[in-house]
C-alpha positions as CSV (number, residue, x, y, z in Angstrom):
1,X,171.7,97.8,97.0
2,X,170.7,97.2,100.6
3,X,174.2,96.0,101.5
4,X,175.7,99.0,99.7
5,X,173.5,101.4,101.8
6,X,174.6,99.7,105.0
7,X,178.3,99.9,104.1
8,X,178.0,103.5,103.1
9,X,176.3,104.4,106.3
10,X,178.5,102.6,108.7
11,X,179.0,104.8,111.8
12,X,182.5,105.9,112.7
13,X,184.1,104.2,115.6
14,X,184.1,107.6,117.3
15,X,180.3,107.8,117.5
16,X,179.1,108.5,121.1
17,X,178.2,105.1,122.6
18,X,174.7,106.2,123.6
19,X,173.9,106.8,119.9
20,X,175.1,103.4,118.6
21,X,171.9,101.4,119.1
22,X,169.5,104.2,117.9
23,X,171.7,104.8,114.9
24,X,171.7,101.1,113.9
25,X,167.9,100.8,114.5
26,X,167.0,103.8,112.4
27,X,169.5,102.9,109.6
28,X,168.4,99.3,109.5
29,X,164.7,100.1,109.7
30,X,165.1,102.4,106.7
31,X,167.0,99.8,104.8
32,X,164.5,97.1,105.5
33,X,161.5,99.4,104.5
34,X,163.2,100.2,101.3
35,X,164.5,96.7,100.4
36,X,161.3,94.8,101.4
37,X,159.1,97.6,100.2
38,X,160.5,97.5,96.7
39,X,159.9,93.7,96.5
40,X,156.4,94.2,97.9
41,X,155.6,97.0,95.4
42,X,157.0,95.1,92.5
43,X,155.2,91.8,93.3
44,X,152.2,92.5,95.5
45,X,150.9,95.9,94.6
46,X,148.0,96.0,92.2
47,X,150.3,96.7,89.3
48,X,152.8,93.9,90.3
49,X,149.9,91.4,90.7
50,X,148.9,92.0,87.1
51,X,152.4,91.7,85.7
52,X,153.8,88.9,87.9
53,X,150.7,86.9,88.7
54,X,151.6,84.1,86.3
55,X,154.9,83.5,88.1
56,X,153.5,83.3,91.6
57,X,153.8,79.8,93.1
58,X,150.5,80.1,95.0
59,X,148.0,82.0,92.9
60,X,146.3,83.4,96.0
61,X,147.5,86.5,97.6
62,X,147.8,87.0,101.4
63,X,145.2,89.3,103.1
64,X,146.2,92.9,104.0
65,X,145.9,91.9,107.7
66,X,148.4,89.0,107.2
67,X,150.8,91.3,105.3
68,X,150.7,93.9,108.1
69,X,151.5,91.3,110.7
70,X,154.3,89.8,108.7
71,X,155.7,93.3,107.9
72,X,155.8,94.1,111.6
73,X,157.7,90.8,112.3
74,X,160.2,91.6,109.7
75,X,160.7,95.1,111.2
76,X,161.2,93.4,114.6
77,X,163.9,91.3,113.1
78,X,165.6,94.5,112.0
79,X,165.6,95.8,115.6
80,X,167.0,92.5,116.9
81,X,169.7,92.4,114.3
82,X,170.5,96.0,115.2
83,X,171.1,94.9,118.8
84,X,173.7,92.4,117.6
85,X,175.3,94.9,115.3
86,X,175.5,97.3,118.2
87,X,177.2,94.8,120.5
88,X,179.9,94.0,117.9
89,X,180.4,97.7,117.0
90,X,180.8,98.5,120.7
91,X,183.5,95.9,121.1
92,X,185.5,97.3,118.2
93,X,184.8,100.9,119.2
94,X,186.1,100.4,122.7
95,X,189.2,98.6,121.5
96,X,188.2,95.1,122.5
97,X,188.7,92.4,119.9
98,X,185.9,89.8,120.4
99,X,188.4,87.0,119.7
100,X,192.0,88.1,120.2
101,X,193.5,84.6,120.4
102,X,193.9,83.9,116.7
103,X,195.7,87.1,115.8
104,X,198.7,86.1,117.8
105,X,200.1,84.4,114.6
106,X,202.4,86.8,112.7
107,X,203.3,84.3,110.0
108,X,200.4,81.7,109.7
109,X,200.6,78.6,107.6
110,X,197.8,76.3,106.3
111,X,197.7,74.5,109.6
112,X,196.9,77.6,111.5
113,X,193.8,78.2,109.4
114,X,191.4,77.1,112.2
115,X,193.7,77.8,115.1
116,X,191.4,79.8,117.3
117,X,190.4,80.1,120.9
118,X,187.8,77.4,121.7
119,X,185.0,80.0,122.2
120,X,185.9,81.6,118.9
121,X,185.6,78.1,117.3
122,X,182.2,77.6,118.8
123,X,181.1,80.9,117.4
124,X,182.7,80.2,114.1
125,X,180.9,76.9,113.7
126,X,177.7,78.5,115.0
127,X,177.2,79.3,111.3
128,X,175.8,75.8,111.1
129,X,173.0,76.4,113.6
130,X,170.5,77.6,111.1
131,X,170.2,74.1,109.6
132,X,168.6,73.1,112.9
133,X,165.7,75.4,112.3
134,X,165.6,76.0,108.6
135,X,164.6,73.4,106.1
136,X,167.6,72.3,104.1
137,X,169.0,69.1,102.6
138,X,172.0,67.3,104.1
139,X,173.8,68.2,100.9
140,X,173.5,71.9,101.8
141,X,174.7,71.2,105.3
142,X,177.8,69.4,104.1
143,X,178.4,72.2,101.6
144,X,178.3,74.8,104.4
145,X,180.4,72.6,106.7
146,X,183.0,72.1,104.0
147,X,183.2,75.8,103.4
148,X,183.8,76.4,107.1
149,X,186.3,73.5,107.3
150,X,188.4,74.2,104.2
151,X,187.8,77.8,103.2
152,X,190.1,79.5,105.7
153,X,193.2,78.1,104.1
154,X,193.1,80.8,101.4
155,X,193.7,83.6,103.9
156,X,196.4,81.7,105.8
157,X,198.7,79.8,103.6
158,X,200.8,82.9,102.9
159,X,201.3,82.7,99.2
160,X,200.2,84.7,96.3
161,X,199.8,81.5,94.3
162,X,197.2,78.7,94.7
163,X,194.4,81.3,95.3
164,X,196.1,82.9,98.3
165,X,194.3,85.8,99.9
166,X,196.6,88.6,101.0
167,X,193.6,90.6,102.4
168,X,193.2,88.4,105.5
169,X,196.8,87.4,105.7
170,X,197.6,91.1,106.5
171,X,195.4,90.7,109.5
172,X,198.0,88.5,111.1
173,X,200.9,90.9,110.4
174,X,199.2,94.1,111.4
175,X,196.8,92.7,114.1
176,X,194.0,95.3,114.0
177,X,193.0,95.2,110.3
178,X,191.3,92.9,107.8
179,X,189.5,90.5,110.2
180,X,187.4,88.8,107.6
181,X,187.8,87.0,104.4
182,X,186.1,89.8,102.6
183,X,186.8,93.5,102.6
184,X,183.0,94.2,103.0
185,X,182.9,93.8,106.8
186,X,186.3,95.5,107.3
187,X,185.0,98.5,105.4
188,X,181.9,98.4,107.5
189,X,183.8,98.4,110.8
190,X,186.6,100.7,109.7
191,X,189.3,98.0,109.9
192,X,190.1,97.8,106.2
193,X,193.8,98.0,105.1
194,X,194.2,97.7,101.4
195,X,198.0,97.7,101.4
């Protein structure tokens, strides 16, 4: 539901630039309050405590002071995330592709799946950085690394068979559409082409 709200409230690329950050902050704060508020109400309100107490890992509940502090930190994360969202939105809104190198291929093949500018490759593999600060097993790291290493072939091998993905393949023929492997972000940024 939260993702749906964010997709449905994506600003047009014609939004005045000075309104981009405030727009994302307000939208994301509202989404965070609703999303996390629903979970809090269901699990930590007096009614939720009675119904779900037997499923709680730690039978003790945090103090109200602790919950307020954690809630404010979560809202701060929303504002920081809004900043990143604004930067990416501004790049697209002003006609700058953050990584124009890889779209030079009009007819990619499997070997071009990870053919990117070196900076784009650093950003791409930056998806591995959370394992440095979040607890996870080596198995989960390898699973994520394998997805990054081998997943791009589906949108680049150029065939409707063997699980080919025409969505991203169109990105290489039309240049300014279908940047991702999923239509979700392209819908969000107004770059979706469903042809």
